Chimera marker file (.cmm) of the C-alpha trace (Angstrom):
<marker_set name="trace">
<marker id="1" x="-14.421" y="-21.979" z="-22.089" r="1" g="1" b="0" radius="0.5"/>
<marker id="2" x="-17.452" y="-20.144" z="-20.846" r="1" g="1" b="0" radius="0.5"/>
<marker id="3" x="-16.858" y="-16.851" z="-19.074" r="1" g="1" b="0" radius="0.5"/>
<marker id="4" x="-18.090" y="-16.800" z="-15.467" r="1" g="1" b="0" radius="0.5"/>
<marker id="5" x="-20.590" y="-14.121" z="-14.302" r="1" g="1" b="0" radius="0.5"/>
<marker id="6" x="-18.590" y="-11.296" z="-12.754" r="1" g="1" b="0" radius="0.5"/>
<marker id="7" x="-18.947" y="-11.208" z="-8.957" r="1" g="1" b="0" radius="0.5"/>
<marker id="8" x="-18.723" y="-7.495" z="-8.764" r="1" g="1" b="0" radius="0.5"/>
<marker id="9" x="-20.836" y="-6.618" z="-11.757" r="1" g="1" b="0" radius="0.5"/>
<marker id="10" x="-19.722" y="-4.396" z="-14.551" r="1" g="1" b="0" radius="0.5"/>
<marker id="11" x="-18.102" y="-0.985" z="-14.906" r="1" g="1" b="0" radius="0.5"/>
<marker id="12" x="-19.949" y="1.887" z="-16.474" r="1" g="1" b="0" radius="0.5"/>
<marker id="13" x="-18.104" y="1.023" z="-19.747" r="1" g="1" b="0" radius="0.5"/>
<marker id="14" x="-19.278" y="-2.614" z="-19.612" r="1" g="1" b="0" radius="0.5"/>
<marker id="15" x="-16.071" y="-4.214" z="-18.464" r="1" g="1" b="0" radius="0.5"/>
<marker id="16" x="-16.626" y="-7.199" z="-16.183" r="1" g="1" b="0" radius="0.5"/>
<marker id="17" x="-15.264" y="-6.908" z="-12.701" r="1" g="1" b="0" radius="0.5"/>
<marker id="18" x="-14.197" y="-10.438" z="-11.553" r="1" g="1" b="0" radius="0.5"/>
<marker id="19" x="-12.897" y="-11.577" z="-8.208" r="1" g="1" b="0" radius="0.5"/>
<marker id="20" x="-10.160" y="-13.909" z="-9.636" r="1" g="1" b="0" radius="0.5"/>
<marker id="21" x="-7.375" y="-13.017" z="-12.003" r="1" g="1" b="0" radius="0.5"/>
<marker id="22" x="-8.064" y="-16.086" z="-14.128" r="1" g="1" b="0" radius="0.5"/>
<marker id="23" x="-11.433" y="-14.760" z="-14.991" r="1" g="1" b="0" radius="0.5"/>
<marker id="24" x="-9.841" y="-11.675" z="-16.585" r="1" g="1" b="0" radius="0.5"/>
<marker id="25" x="-7.630" y="-13.762" z="-18.885" r="1" g="1" b="0" radius="0.5"/>
<marker id="26" x="-8.341" y="-13.478" z="-22.615" r="1" g="1" b="0" radius="0.5"/>
<marker id="27" x="-10.734" y="-16.038" z="-24.091" r="1" g="1" b="0" radius="0.5"/>
<marker id="28" x="-10.008" y="-15.334" z="-27.755" r="1" g="1" b="0" radius="0.5"/>
<marker id="29" x="-8.074" y="-18.513" z="-28.450" r="1" g="1" b="0" radius="0.5"/>
<marker id="30" x="-5.862" y="-21.186" z="-26.996" r="1" g="1" b="0" radius="0.5"/>
<marker id="31" x="-2.612" y="-19.334" z="-27.620" r="1" g="1" b="0" radius="0.5"/>
<marker id="32" x="-3.893" y="-16.140" z="-25.907" r="1" g="1" b="0" radius="0.5"/>
<marker id="33" x="-5.179" y="-18.172" z="-22.969" r="1" g="1" b="0" radius="0.5"/>
<marker id="34" x="-1.933" y="-20.040" z="-22.640" r="1" g="1" b="0" radius="0.5"/>
<marker id="35" x="0.201" y="-16.920" z="-22.831" r="1" g="1" b="0" radius="0.5"/>
<marker id="36" x="-1.883" y="-15.070" z="-20.238" r="1" g="1" b="0" radius="0.5"/>
<marker id="37" x="-1.951" y="-18.191" z="-18.035" r="1" g="1" b="0" radius="0.5"/>
<marker id="38" x="1.828" y="-18.623" z="-18.249" r="1" g="1" b="0" radius="0.5"/>
<marker id="39" x="2.468" y="-14.904" z="-17.546" r="1" g="1" b="0" radius="0.5"/>
<marker id="40" x="0.309" y="-15.104" z="-14.427" r="1" g="1" b="0" radius="0.5"/>
<marker id="41" x="2.132" y="-18.271" z="-13.221" r="1" g="1" b="0" radius="0.5"/>
<marker id="42" x="5.581" y="-16.802" z="-13.807" r="1" g="1" b="0" radius="0.5"/>
<marker id="43" x="4.663" y="-13.523" z="-12.136" r="1" g="1" b="0" radius="0.5"/>
<marker id="44" x="3.096" y="-15.399" z="-9.146" r="1" g="1" b="0" radius="0.5"/>
<marker id="45" x="6.220" y="-17.544" z="-8.815" r="1" g="1" b="0" radius="0.5"/>
<marker id="46" x="8.795" y="-14.792" z="-9.206" r="1" g="1" b="0" radius="0.5"/>
<marker id="47" x="6.813" y="-12.464" z="-6.988" r="1" g="1" b="0" radius="0.5"/>
<marker id="48" x="7.575" y="-14.192" z="-3.697" r="1" g="1" b="0" radius="0.5"/>
<marker id="49" x="10.140" y="-13.421" z="-1.041" r="1" g="1" b="0" radius="0.5"/>
<marker id="50" x="11.408" y="-16.946" z="-1.365" r="1" g="1" b="0" radius="0.5"/>
<marker id="51" x="12.319" y="-16.190" z="-4.939" r="1" g="1" b="0" radius="0.5"/>
<marker id="52" x="14.050" y="-12.993" z="-3.839" r="1" g="1" b="0" radius="0.5"/>
<marker id="53" x="16.153" y="-15.067" z="-1.388" r="1" g="1" b="0" radius="0.5"/>
<marker id="54" x="16.977" y="-17.524" z="-4.137" r="1" g="1" b="0" radius="0.5"/>
<marker id="55" x="17.970" y="-14.683" z="-6.463" r="1" g="1" b="0" radius="0.5"/>
<marker id="56" x="20.159" y="-13.193" z="-3.671" r="1" g="1" b="0" radius="0.5"/>
<marker id="57" x="21.953" y="-16.498" z="-3.274" r="1" g="1" b="0" radius="0.5"/>
<marker id="58" x="22.394" y="-16.803" z="-7.066" r="1" g="1" b="0" radius="0.5"/>
<marker id="59" x="23.740" y="-13.204" z="-7.244" r="1" g="1" b="0" radius="0.5"/>
<marker id="60" x="26.097" y="-13.768" z="-4.302" r="1" g="1" b="0" radius="0.5"/>
<marker id="61" x="27.601" y="-16.771" z="-6.063" r="1" g="1" b="0" radius="0.5"/>
<marker id="62" x="29.204" y="-14.441" z="-8.567" r="1" g="1" b="0" radius="0.5"/>
<marker id="63" x="30.294" y="-11.765" z="-5.977" r="1" g="1" b="0" radius="0.5"/>
<marker id="64" x="33.751" y="-13.294" z="-5.271" r="1" g="1" b="0" radius="0.5"/>
<marker id="65" x="34.769" y="-13.069" z="-8.948" r="1" g="1" b="0" radius="0.5"/>
<marker id="66" x="33.538" y="-9.456" z="-9.197" r="1" g="1" b="0" radius="0.5"/>
<marker id="67" x="35.550" y="-8.585" z="-6.118" r="1" g="1" b="0" radius="0.5"/>
<marker id="68" x="38.640" y="-10.467" z="-7.190" r="1" g="1" b="0" radius="0.5"/>
<marker id="69" x="38.635" y="-8.647" z="-10.554" r="1" g="1" b="0" radius="0.5"/>
<marker id="70" x="39.817" y="-5.564" z="-8.692" r="1" g="1" b="0" radius="0.5"/>
<marker id="71" x="37.879" y="-3.352" z="-11.042" r="1" g="1" b="0" radius="0.5"/>
<marker id="72" x="35.393" y="-0.807" z="-9.648" r="1" g="1" b="0" radius="0.5"/>
<marker id="73" x="33.455" y="-0.950" z="-12.891" r="1" g="1" b="0" radius="0.5"/>
<marker id="74" x="33.053" y="-4.761" z="-12.577" r="1" g="1" b="0" radius="0.5"/>
<marker id="75" x="31.851" y="-4.373" z="-8.961" r="1" g="1" b="0" radius="0.5"/>
<marker id="76" x="29.355" y="-1.603" z="-9.873" r="1" g="1" b="0" radius="0.5"/>
<marker id="77" x="28.190" y="-3.716" z="-12.784" r="1" g="1" b="0" radius="0.5"/>
<marker id="78" x="27.697" y="-6.693" z="-10.464" r="1" g="1" b="0" radius="0.5"/>
<marker id="79" x="25.700" y="-4.566" z="-8.008" r="1" g="1" b="0" radius="0.5"/>
<marker id="80" x="23.480" y="-2.905" z="-10.662" r="1" g="1" b="0" radius="0.5"/>
<marker id="81" x="23.130" y="-5.635" z="-13.223" r="1" g="1" b="0" radius="0.5"/>
<marker id="82" x="23.200" y="-8.784" z="-11.210" r="1" g="1" b="0" radius="0.5"/>
<marker id="83" x="22.202" y="-8.121" z="-7.595" r="1" g="1" b="0" radius="0.5"/>
<marker id="84" x="19.723" y="-5.296" z="-7.837" r="1" g="1" b="0" radius="0.5"/>
<marker id="85" x="18.005" y="-6.493" z="-10.982" r="1" g="1" b="0" radius="0.5"/>
<marker id="86" x="17.577" y="-10.048" z="-9.788" r="1" g="1" b="0" radius="0.5"/>
<marker id="87" x="16.599" y="-9.284" z="-6.176" r="1" g="1" b="0" radius="0.5"/>
<marker id="88" x="14.567" y="-6.081" z="-6.709" r="1" g="1" b="0" radius="0.5"/>
<marker id="89" x="12.477" y="-7.778" z="-9.369" r="1" g="1" b="0" radius="0.5"/>
<marker id="90" x="10.918" y="-10.146" z="-6.825" r="1" g="1" b="0" radius="0.5"/>
<marker id="91" x="10.704" y="-7.582" z="-4.059" r="1" g="1" b="0" radius="0.5"/>
<marker id="92" x="8.965" y="-5.054" z="-6.277" r="1" g="1" b="0" radius="0.5"/>
<marker id="93" x="6.410" y="-7.722" z="-7.362" r="1" g="1" b="0" radius="0.5"/>
<marker id="94" x="5.846" y="-8.712" z="-3.680" r="1" g="1" b="0" radius="0.5"/>
<marker id="95" x="5.266" y="-5.027" z="-2.869" r="1" g="1" b="0" radius="0.5"/>
<marker id="96" x="2.926" y="-4.548" z="-5.746" r="1" g="1" b="0" radius="0.5"/>
<marker id="97" x="0.956" y="-7.629" z="-4.639" r="1" g="1" b="0" radius="0.5"/>
<marker id="98" x="0.591" y="-6.202" z="-1.129" r="1" g="1" b="0" radius="0.5"/>
<marker id="99" x="-0.524" y="-2.826" z="-2.525" r="1" g="1" b="0" radius="0.5"/>
<marker id="100" x="-2.955" y="-4.449" z="-4.946" r="1" g="1" b="0" radius="0.5"/>
<marker id="101" x="-4.484" y="-6.627" z="-2.230" r="1" g="1" b="0" radius="0.5"/>
<marker id="102" x="-5.101" y="-3.589" z="-0.098" r="1" g="1" b="0" radius="0.5"/>
<marker id="103" x="-6.576" y="-1.707" z="-3.067" r="1" g="1" b="0" radius="0.5"/>
<marker id="104" x="-8.790" y="-4.666" z="-4.017" r="1" g="1" b="0" radius="0.5"/>
<marker id="105" x="-10.098" y="-4.836" z="-0.422" r="1" g="1" b="0" radius="0.5"/>
<marker id="106" x="-10.867" y="-1.129" z="-0.412" r="1" g="1" b="0" radius="0.5"/>
<marker id="107" x="-12.605" y="-1.479" z="-3.869" r="1" g="1" b="0" radius="0.5"/>
<marker id="108" x="-14.659" y="-4.460" z="-2.669" r="1" g="1" b="0" radius="0.5"/>
<marker id="109" x="-15.699" y="-2.583" z="0.527" r="1" g="1" b="0" radius="0.5"/>
<marker id="110" x="-16.579" y="0.530" z="-1.590" r="1" g="1" b="0" radius="0.5"/>
<marker id="111" x="-18.673" y="-1.639" z="-3.906" r="1" g="1" b="0" radius="0.5"/>
<marker id="112" x="-20.519" y="-3.281" z="-1.014" r="1" g="1" b="0" radius="0.5"/>
<marker id="113" x="-21.180" y="0.072" z="0.528" r="1" g="1" b="0" radius="0.5"/>
<marker id="114" x="-22.480" y="1.387" z="-2.743" r="1" g="1" b="0" radius="0.5"/>
<marker id="115" x="-24.823" y="-1.579" z="-3.041" r="1" g="1" b="0" radius="0.5"/>
<marker id="116" x="-26.154" y="-0.949" z="0.499" r="1" g="1" b="0" radius="0.5"/>
<marker id="117" x="-26.548" y="2.752" z="-0.323" r="1" g="1" b="0" radius="0.5"/>
<marker id="118" x="-28.485" y="1.811" z="-3.505" r="1" g="1" b="0" radius="0.5"/>
<marker id="119" x="-30.968" y="-0.200" z="-1.412" r="1" g="1" b="0" radius="0.5"/>
<marker id="120" x="-31.329" y="2.622" z="1.081" r="1" g="1" b="0" radius="0.5"/>
<marker id="121" x="-31.868" y="5.238" z="-1.679" r="1" g="1" b="0" radius="0.5"/>
<marker id="122" x="-34.503" y="3.021" z="-3.297" r="1" g="1" b="0" radius="0.5"/>
<marker id="123" x="-36.259" y="2.728" z="0.083" r="1" g="1" b="0" radius="0.5"/>
<marker id="124" x="-36.123" y="6.543" z="0.572" r="1" g="1" b="0" radius="0.5"/>
<marker id="125" x="-37.455" y="7.217" z="-2.869" r="1" g="1" b="0" radius="0.5"/>
<marker id="126" x="-40.234" y="4.676" z="-2.289" r="1" g="1" b="0" radius="0.5"/>
<marker id="127" x="-41.124" y="6.392" z="0.987" r="1" g="1" b="0" radius="0.5"/>
<marker id="128" x="-41.281" y="9.768" z="-0.726" r="1" g="1" b="0" radius="0.5"/>
<marker id="129" x="-43.442" y="8.518" z="-3.520" r="1" g="1" b="0" radius="0.5"/>
<marker id="130" x="-47.049" y="9.610" z="-2.838" r="1" g="1" b="0" radius="0.5"/>
<marker id="131" x="-48.366" y="6.571" z="-4.776" r="1" g="1" b="0" radius="0.5"/>
<marker id="132" x="-46.754" y="4.172" z="-2.306" r="1" g="1" b="0" radius="0.5"/>
<marker id="133" x="-48.413" y="3.124" z="0.913" r="1" g="1" b="0" radius="0.5"/>
<marker id="134" x="-46.619" y="4.378" z="4.056" r="1" g="1" b="0" radius="0.5"/>
<marker id="135" x="-43.961" y="7.105" z="4.206" r="1" g="1" b="0" radius="0.5"/>
<marker id="136" x="-45.009" y="10.419" z="2.649" r="1" g="1" b="0" radius="0.5"/>
<marker id="137" x="-48.428" y="9.071" z="1.801" r="1" g="1" b="0" radius="0.5"/>
<marker id="138" x="-49.177" y="8.355" z="5.502" r="1" g="1" b="0" radius="0.5"/>
<marker id="139" x="-47.968" y="11.879" z="6.469" r="1" g="1" b="0" radius="0.5"/>
<marker id="140" x="-50.164" y="13.481" z="3.765" r="1" g="1" b="0" radius="0.5"/>
<marker id="141" x="-53.091" y="11.364" z="4.842" r="1" g="1" b="0" radius="0.5"/>
<marker id="142" x="-52.561" y="12.410" z="8.510" r="1" g="1" b="0" radius="0.5"/>
<marker id="143" x="-52.408" y="16.112" z="7.392" r="1" g="1" b="0" radius="0.5"/>
<marker id="144" x="-55.632" y="15.726" z="5.345" r="1" g="1" b="0" radius="0.5"/>
<marker id="145" x="-57.323" y="14.079" z="8.338" r="1" g="1" b="0" radius="0.5"/>
<marker id="146" x="-56.271" y="16.918" z="10.641" r="1" g="1" b="0" radius="0.5"/>
<marker id="147" x="-57.395" y="19.468" z="8.079" r="1" g="1" b="0" radius="0.5"/>
<marker id="148" x="-60.744" y="17.645" z="7.773" r="1" g="1" b="0" radius="0.5"/>
<marker id="149" x="-61.162" y="17.599" z="11.558" r="1" g="1" b="0" radius="0.5"/>
<marker id="150" x="-60.326" y="21.266" z="11.787" r="1" g="1" b="0" radius="0.5"/>
<marker id="151" x="-62.861" y="22.056" z="9.087" r="1" g="1" b="0" radius="0.5"/>
<marker id="152" x="-65.396" y="19.872" z="10.800" r="1" g="1" b="0" radius="0.5"/>
<marker id="153" x="-65.114" y="21.578" z="14.131" r="1" g="1" b="0" radius="0.5"/>
<link id1="1" id2="2" r="1" g="1" b="0" radius="0.2"/>
<link id1="2" id2="3" r="1" g="1" b="0" radius="0.2"/>
<link id1="3" id2="4" r="1" g="1" b="0" radius="0.2"/>
<link id1="4" id2="5" r="1" g="1" b="0" radius="0.2"/>
<link id1="5" id2="6" r="1" g="1" b="0" radius="0.2"/>
<link id1="6" id2="7" r="1" g="1" b="0" radius="0.2"/>
<link id1="7" id2="8" r="1" g="1" b="0" radius="0.2"/>
<link id1="8" id2="9" r="1" g="1" b="0" radius="0.2"/>
<link id1="9" id2="10" r="1" g="1" b="0" radius="0.2"/>
<link id1="10" id2="11" r="1" g="1" b="0" radius="0.2"/>
<link id1="11" id2="12" r="1" g="1" b="0" radius="0.2"/>
<link id1="12" id2="13" r="1" g="1" b="0" radius="0.2"/>
<link id1="13" id2="14" r="1" g="1" b="0" radius="0.2"/>
<link id1="14" id2="15" r="1" g="1" b="0" radius="0.2"/>
<link id1="15" id2="16" r="1" g="1" b="0" radius="0.2"/>
<link id1="16" id2="17" r="1" g="1" b="0" radius="0.2"/>
<link id1="17" id2="18" r="1" g="1" b="0" radius="0.2"/>
<link id1="18" id2="19" r="1" g="1" b="0" radius="0.2"/>
<link id1="19" id2="20" r="1" g="1" b="0" radius="0.2"/>
<link id1="20" id2="21" r="1" g="1" b="0" radius="0.2"/>
<link id1="21" id2="22" r="1" g="1" b="0" radius="0.2"/>
<link id1="22" id2="23" r="1" g="1" b="0" radius="0.2"/>
<link id1="23" id2="24" r="1" g="1" b="0" radius="0.2"/>
<link id1="24" id2="25" r="1" g="1" b="0" radius="0.2"/>
<link id1="25" id2="26" r="1" g="1" b="0" radius="0.2"/>
<link id1="26" id2="27" r="1" g="1" b="0" radius="0.2"/>
<link id1="27" id2="28" r="1" g="1" b="0" radius="0.2"/>
<link id1="28" id2="29" r="1" g="1" b="0" radius="0.2"/>
<link id1="29" id2="30" r="1" g="1" b="0" radius="0.2"/>
<link id1="30" id2="31" r="1" g="1" b="0" radius="0.2"/>
<link id1="31" id2="32" r="1" g="1" b="0" radius="0.2"/>
<link id1="32" id2="33" r="1" g="1" b="0" radius="0.2"/>
<link id1="33" id2="34" r="1" g="1" b="0" radius="0.2"/>
<link id1="34" id2="35" r="1" g="1" b="0" radius="0.2"/>
<link id1="35" id2="36" r="1" g="1" b="0" radius="0.2"/>
<link id1="36" id2="37" r="1" g="1" b="0" radius="0.2"/>
<link id1="37" id2="38" r="1" g="1" b="0" radius="0.2"/>
<link id1="38" id2="39" r="1" g="1" b="0" radius="0.2"/>
<link id1="39" id2="40" r="1" g="1" b="0" radius="0.2"/>
<link id1="40" id2="41" r="1" g="1" b="0" radius="0.2"/>
<link id1="41" id2="42" r="1" g="1" b="0" radius="0.2"/>
<link id1="42" id2="43" r="1" g="1" b="0" radius="0.2"/>
<link id1="43" id2="44" r="1" g="1" b="0" radius="0.2"/>
<link id1="44" id2="45" r="1" g="1" b="0" radius="0.2"/>
<link id1="45" id2="46" r="1" g="1" b="0" radius="0.2"/>
<link id1="46" id2="47" r="1" g="1" b="0" radius="0.2"/>
<link id1="47" id2="48" r="1" g="1" b="0" radius="0.2"/>
<link id1="48" id2="49" r="1" g="1" b="0" radius="0.2"/>
<link id1="49" id2="50" r="1" g="1" b="0" radius="0.2"/>
<link id1="50" id2="51" r="1" g="1" b="0" radius="0.2"/>
<link id1="51" id2="52" r="1" g="1" b="0" radius="0.2"/>
<link id1="52" id2="53" r="1" g="1" b="0" radius="0.2"/>
<link id1="53" id2="54" r="1" g="1" b="0" radius="0.2"/>
<link id1="54" id2="55" r="1" g="1" b="0" radius="0.2"/>
<link id1="55" id2="56" r="1" g="1" b="0" radius="0.2"/>
<link id1="56" id2="57" r="1" g="1" b="0" radius="0.2"/>
<link id1="57" id2="58" r="1" g="1" b="0" radius="0.2"/>
<link id1="58" id2="59" r="1" g="1" b="0" radius="0.2"/>
<link id1="59" id2="60" r="1" g="1" b="0" radius="0.2"/>
<link id1="60" id2="61" r="1" g="1" b="0" radius="0.2"/>
<link id1="61" id2="62" r="1" g="1" b="0" radius="0.2"/>
<link id1="62" id2="63" r="1" g="1" b="0" radius="0.2"/>
<link id1="63" id2="64" r="1" g="1" b="0" radius="0.2"/>
<link id1="64" id2="65" r="1" g="1" b="0" radius="0.2"/>
<link id1="65" id2="66" r="1" g="1" b="0" radius="0.2"/>
<link id1="66" id2="67" r="1" g="1" b="0" radius="0.2"/>
<link id1="67" id2="68" r="1" g="1" b="0" radius="0.2"/>
<link id1="68" id2="69" r="1" g="1" b="0" radius="0.2"/>
<link id1="69" id2="70" r="1" g="1" b="0" radius="0.2"/>
<link id1="70" id2="71" r="1" g="1" b="0" radius="0.2"/>
<link id1="71" id2="72" r="1" g="1" b="0" radius="0.2"/>
<link id1="72" id2="73" r="1" g="1" b="0" radius="0.2"/>
<link id1="73" id2="74" r="1" g="1" b="0" radius="0.2"/>
<link id1="74" id2="75" r="1" g="1" b="0" radius="0.2"/>
<link id1="75" id2="76" r="1" g="1" b="0" radius="0.2"/>
<link id1="76" id2="77" r="1" g="1" b="0" radius="0.2"/>
<link id1="77" id2="78" r="1" g="1" b="0" radius="0.2"/>
<link id1="78" id2="79" r="1" g="1" b="0" radius="0.2"/>
<link id1="79" id2="80" r="1" g="1" b="0" radius="0.2"/>
<link id1="80" id2="81" r="1" g="1" b="0" radius="0.2"/>
<link id1="81" id2="82" r="1" g="1" b="0" radius="0.2"/>
<link id1="82" id2="83" r="1" g="1" b="0" radius="0.2"/>
<link id1="83" id2="84" r="1" g="1" b="0" radius="0.2"/>
<link id1="84" id2="85" r="1" g="1" b="0" radius="0.2"/>
<link id1="85" id2="86" r="1" g="1" b="0" radius="0.2"/>
<link id1="86" id2="87" r="1" g="1" b="0" radius="0.2"/>
<link id1="87" id2="88" r="1" g="1" b="0" radius="0.2"/>
<link id1="88" id2="89" r="1" g="1" b="0" radius="0.2"/>
<link id1="89" id2="90" r="1" g="1" b="0" radius="0.2"/>
<link id1="90" id2="91" r="1" g="1" b="0" radius="0.2"/>
<link id1="91" id2="92" r="1" g="1" b="0" radius="0.2"/>
<link id1="92" id2="93" r="1" g="1" b="0" radius="0.2"/>
<link id1="93" id2="94" r="1" g="1" b="0" radius="0.2"/>
<link id1="94" id2="95" r="1" g="1" b="0" radius="0.2"/>
<link id1="95" id2="96" r="1" g="1" b="0" radius="0.2"/>
<link id1="96" id2="97" r="1" g="1" b="0" radius="0.2"/>
<link id1="97" id2="98" r="1" g="1" b="0" radius="0.2"/>
<link id1="98" id2="99" r="1" g="1" b="0" radius="0.2"/>
<link id1="99" id2="100" r="1" g="1" b="0" radius="0.2"/>
<link id1="100" id2="101" r="1" g="1" b="0" radius="0.2"/>
<link id1="101" id2="102" r="1" g="1" b="0" radius="0.2"/>
<link id1="102" id2="103" r="1" g="1" b="0" radius="0.2"/>
<link id1="103" id2="104" r="1" g="1" b="0" radius="0.2"/>
<link id1="104" id2="105" r="1" g="1" b="0" radius="0.2"/>
<link id1="105" id2="106" r="1" g="1" b="0" radius="0.2"/>
<link id1="106" id2="107" r="1" g="1" b="0" radius="0.2"/>
<link id1="107" id2="108" r="1" g="1" b="0" radius="0.2"/>
<link id1="108" id2="109" r="1" g="1" b="0" radius="0.2"/>
<link id1="109" id2="110" r="1" g="1" b="0" radius="0.2"/>
<link id1="110" id2="111" r="1" g="1" b="0" radius="0.2"/>
<link id1="111" id2="112" r="1" g="1" b="0" radius="0.2"/>
<link id1="112" id2="113" r="1" g="1" b="0" radius="0.2"/>
<link id1="113" id2="114" r="1" g="1" b="0" radius="0.2"/>
<link id1="114" id2="115" r="1" g="1" b="0" radius="0.2"/>
<link id1="115" id2="116" r="1" g="1" b="0" radius="0.2"/>
<link id1="116" id2="117" r="1" g="1" b="0" radius="0.2"/>
<link id1="117" id2="118" r="1" g="1" b="0" radius="0.2"/>
<link id1="118" id2="119" r="1" g="1" b="0" radius="0.2"/>
<link id1="119" id2="120" r="1" g="1" b="0" radius="0.2"/>
<link id1="120" id2="121" r="1" g="1" b="0" radius="0.2"/>
<link id1="121" id2="122" r="1" g="1" b="0" radius="0.2"/>
<link id1="122" id2="123" r="1" g="1" b="0" radius="0.2"/>
<link id1="123" id2="124" r="1" g="1" b="0" radius="0.2"/>
<link id1="124" id2="125" r="1" g="1" b="0" radius="0.2"/>
<link id1="125" id2="126" r="1" g="1" b="0" radius="0.2"/>
<link id1="126" id2="127" r="1" g="1" b="0" radius="0.2"/>
<link id1="127" id2="128" r="1" g="1" b="0" radius="0.2"/>
<link id1="128" id2="129" r="1" g="1" b="0" radius="0.2"/>
<link id1="129" id2="130" r="1" g="1" b="0" radius="0.2"/>
<link id1="130" id2="131" r="1" g="1" b="0" radius="0.2"/>
<link id1="131" id2="132" r="1" g="1" b="0" radius="0.2"/>
<link id1="132" id2="133" r="1" g="1" b="0" radius="0.2"/>
<link id1="133" id2="134" r="1" g="1" b="0" radius="0.2"/>
<link id1="134" id2="135" r="1" g="1" b="0" radius="0.2"/>
<link id1="135" id2="136" r="1" g="1" b="0" radius="0.2"/>
<link id1="136" id2="137" r="1" g="1" b="0" radius="0.2"/>
<link id1="137" id2="138" r="1" g="1" b="0" radius="0.2"/>
<link id1="138" id2="139" r="1" g="1" b="0" radius="0.2"/>
<link id1="139" id2="140" r="1" g="1" b="0" radius="0.2"/>
<link id1="140" id2="141" r="1" g="1" b="0" radius="0.2"/>
<link id1="141" id2="142" r="1" g="1" b="0" radius="0.2"/>
<link id1="142" id2="143" r="1" g="1" b="0" radius="0.2"/>
<link id1="143" id2="144" r="1" g="1" b="0" radius="0.2"/>
<link id1="144" id2="145" r="1" g="1" b="0" radius="0.2"/>
<link id1="145" id2="146" r="1" g="1" b="0" radius="0.2"/>
<link id1="146" id2="147" r="1" g="1" b="0" radius="0.2"/>
<link id1="147" id2="148" r="1" g="1" b="0" radius="0.2"/>
<link id1="148" id2="149" r="1" g="1" b="0" radius="0.2"/>
<link id1="149" id2="150" r="1" g="1" b="0" radius="0.2"/>
<link id1="150" id2="151" r="1" g="1" b="0" radius="0.2"/>
<link id1="151" id2="152" r="1" g="1" b="0" radius="0.2"/>
<link id1="152" id2="153" r="1" g="1" b="0" radius="0.2"/>
</marker_set>
């Protein structure tokens, strides 16, 4: 599998910055690629509100037996070990996905702004270079022409 060229370039340390998660998956061998692919698929599937609703229904199925046991310990165990763990798992992943999407958008905008600034800085440096036509060269030529006129009058 050939690695795609990173859309957002490279970090200072040489790490590729890709747009898609799949492009960050390891390419060292079939087992590593499969494990990473499966982890992404499971996380994507479990990290939905629909999965949270399904886990809620699954957890609620065992609630009547926890209540009928009459034990506070059993009820607390059901809440903490069944309901909260199942439901919060999906909700936390959904929240992390929302936060990550916002961070990715901010990072992409920052990168685009930096690229625009890089072009502007190169233009400014070019205009300040006395070996380049226009910019500072034109100003210096105008000053020299004025000085020559003043000396000539």
